[in-house]
C-alpha positions in Angstrom: -42.9 34.1 14.7 -41.8 31.6 17.3 -38.8 32.2 19.5 -35.8 29.9 19.2 -32.4 29.2 20.8 -29.1 28.9 18.9 -26.6 26.6 20.5 -23.0 26.9 19.4 -20.5 24.4 21.0 -16.9 25.8 20.9 -13.3 25.2 21.9 -10.7 27.8 21.2 -12.7 29.7 18.6 -12.1 33.3 19.9 -11.0 34.7 16.5 -13.9 33.1 14.7 -16.5 34.1 17.4 -15.5 37.7 17.1 -16.7 37.6 13.5 -19.5 35.0 13.8 -21.6 36.5 16.6 -22.1 40.0 15.1 -23.0 38.4 11.8 -25.7 36.3 13.6 -27.2 39.4 15.2 -27.2 41.3 11.9 -28.9 38.4 10.1 -31.5 37.9 12.8 -32.3 41.6 13.5 -35.9 41.9 14.6 -36.3 38.3 15.6 -36.6 37.0 19.2 -34.1 34.4 20.0 -31.3 33.6 22.5 -27.7 32.6 21.7 -25.9 30.1 23.8 -22.1 29.7 23.4 -21.2 26.5 25.2 -17.5 26.6 25.8 -15.5 23.4 26.5 -13.2 25.5 28.8 -11.2 27.1 26.1 -7.6 28.1 26.9 -7.4 30.9 24.3 -9.0 34.3 25.0 -12.6 33.2 24.2 -13.9 34.5 27.6 -12.3 37.9 27.0 -13.7 38.1 23.5 -17.2 37.2 24.6 -17.3 39.8 27.4 -18.0 42.5 24.8 -21.4 40.9 23.9 -23.6 42.2 26.6 -27.0 41.5 25.1 -29.7 40.1 27.3 -30.3 37.2 25.0 -26.6 36.2 24.9 -25.1 33.6 27.2 -21.6 32.2 27.6 -21.6 28.8 29.4 -18.3 27.2 30.3 -18.3 23.4 30.7 -15.2 22.4 32.7 -15.5 18.6 32.5 -13.8 16.4 29.8 -14.0 18.0 26.4 -16.8 16.6 24.2 -18.8 18.3 21.5 -21.9 16.2 22.0 -21.9 16.8 25.8 -21.6 20.6 25.1 -24.5 20.5 22.7 -26.7 18.6 25.2 -25.9 21.0 28.0 -27.0 23.8 25.6 -30.2 21.8 24.9 -31.0 21.6 28.6 -30.3 25.3 29.2 -32.3 26.4 26.1 -35.3 28.5 27.1 -37.2 28.0 23.9 -38.9 24.9 22.3 -37.0 25.1 19.0 -33.2 24.9 18.8 -30.6 25.6 16.1 -27.2 24.0 16.4 -24.2 25.3 14.4 -20.4 25.3 14.5 -18.4 28.2 15.8 -15.6 28.0 13.2 -17.3 29.9 10.4 -18.0 26.8 8.4 -21.7 27.5 8.8 -23.0 30.8 7.4 -25.3 32.9 9.5 -27.1 33.8 6.2 -28.3 30.2 6.1 -30.1 30.4 9.4 -33.0 32.3 7.8 -33.2 29.6 5.1 -33.5 26.9 7.8 -36.0 29.0 9.8 -38.3 29.5 6.7 -38.5 25.8 6.0 -38.9 24.9 9.7 -41.8 27.2 10.3 -43.5 26.6 6.9 -43.5 22.8 7.0 -43.4 22.2 10.7 -40.9 19.2 10.6 -39.3 17.8 13.7 -35.8 18.4 12.3 -34.4 20.5 9.5 -30.9 19.4 8.4 -28.5 21.8 6.8 -27.0 19.5 4.2 -23.6 19.9 2.5 -24.2 17.7 -0.6 -20.6 16.4 -0.5 -21.2 14.0 -3.3 -21.9 16.6 -5.9 -20.2 19.9 -5.0 -16.6 19.9 -6.2 -15.7 23.5 -5.3 -15.1 23.2 -1.6 -12.1 23.5 0.7 -12.3 20.1 2.4 -9.1 18.2 2.2 -9.3 14.9 0.2 -9.0 12.5 3.2 -11.6 14.4 5.2 -14.0 14.5 2.2 -13.5 10.8 1.5 -14.1 9.9 5.2 -17.2 12.0 5.3 -18.6 10.4 2.1 -17.9 6.9 3.4 -19.5 7.6 6.8 -22.6 9.0 5.2 -22.9 5.9 2.9 -22.4 3.5 5.8 -24.9 5.3 8.1 -27.6 5.5 5.4 -27.0 1.9 4.4 -27.1 0.5 8.0 -29.5 2.8 9.7 -31.8 4.1 6.9 -31.7 7.1 4.7 -33.3 9.7 6.9 -31.3 12.6 5.5 -28.6 13.0 2.8 -26.2 14.4 5.5 -26.5 12.6 8.9 -23.1 13.9 9.8 -24.1 17.6 9.6 -23.5 19.9 12.5 -26.0 22.6 11.3 -29.6 21.8 12.0 -32.8 22.9 13.7 -35.1 20.7 15.8 -37.9 20.6 18.3 -36.6 20.4 21.9 -39.3 17.8 22.5 -37.4 15.3 20.3 -34.4 15.6 22.6 -36.5 15.3 25.8 -38.2 12.1 24.5 -34.9 10.3 23.7 -32.5 12.0 26.2 -32.0 8.9 28.4 -31.1 6.8 25.3 -28.6 9.2 23.7 -25.0 8.1 23.6 -24.0 11.7 24.6 -20.4 11.3 23.4 -18.5 12.3 20.3 -18.8 14.8 17.5 -22.1 14.0 15.8 -25.0 14.9 18.0 -27.4 14.9 15.0 -26.6 11.3 14.3 -27.4 10.5 17.9 -30.8 12.3 17.8 -31.7 10.8 14.4 -31.0 7.1 15.1 -30.9 6.4 18.8 -34.7 6.1 19.1 -37.3 4.7 16.8 -39.8 7.5 17.3 -41.3 8.7 14.1 -39.9 12.1 13.1 -40.3 14.3 10.1 -37.0 15.4 8.6 -36.4 18.0 5.8 -33.0 18.7 4.2 -32.0 22.2 3.3 -28.8 22.8 1.2 -26.4 25.2 2.9 -23.3 27.1 1.8 -20.8 24.9 3.6 -17.2 26.0 3.8 -14.1 24.8 5.7 
């Protein structure tokens, strides 16, 4: 099984990381991977919480410039040792149990990107507030209408991709904002294979 890197951009997620990181290690027991927490210079006790995780494949990177999720992700991509990268949130919205689902599809079908999709148009039982849900649906419709329907959830923050995709388009990326997947999908016209995988999204 190929090795992979997990990149988690965070800001003030100490309480959630205390829960999330052990869950990731339990789910991925026996697999070879590295975990990069890219921290936008949190002012809670994130650094103290992360000191207890002393595994060789665990790294806490503090980014001290202006806070920006996309920039944190891109720093993680550059630091990643392995050729395949998973991106997920640090706020417990994305379930570690879904990582294996994404890995199975990625290694079975060899796509360039696997997107963890939330299916916001069908699922009624979620905790998203009405305005946020409405905004997400509208943005998805606009993106797919204007830029092409490459995935049912171009706004997802949970996905796996080949690092080579990032390297090919790095100079063209916007590198700003909260939707790095959108940047990777549409900033370049390179032909890429994309597969959607439904995830157990929560908020």
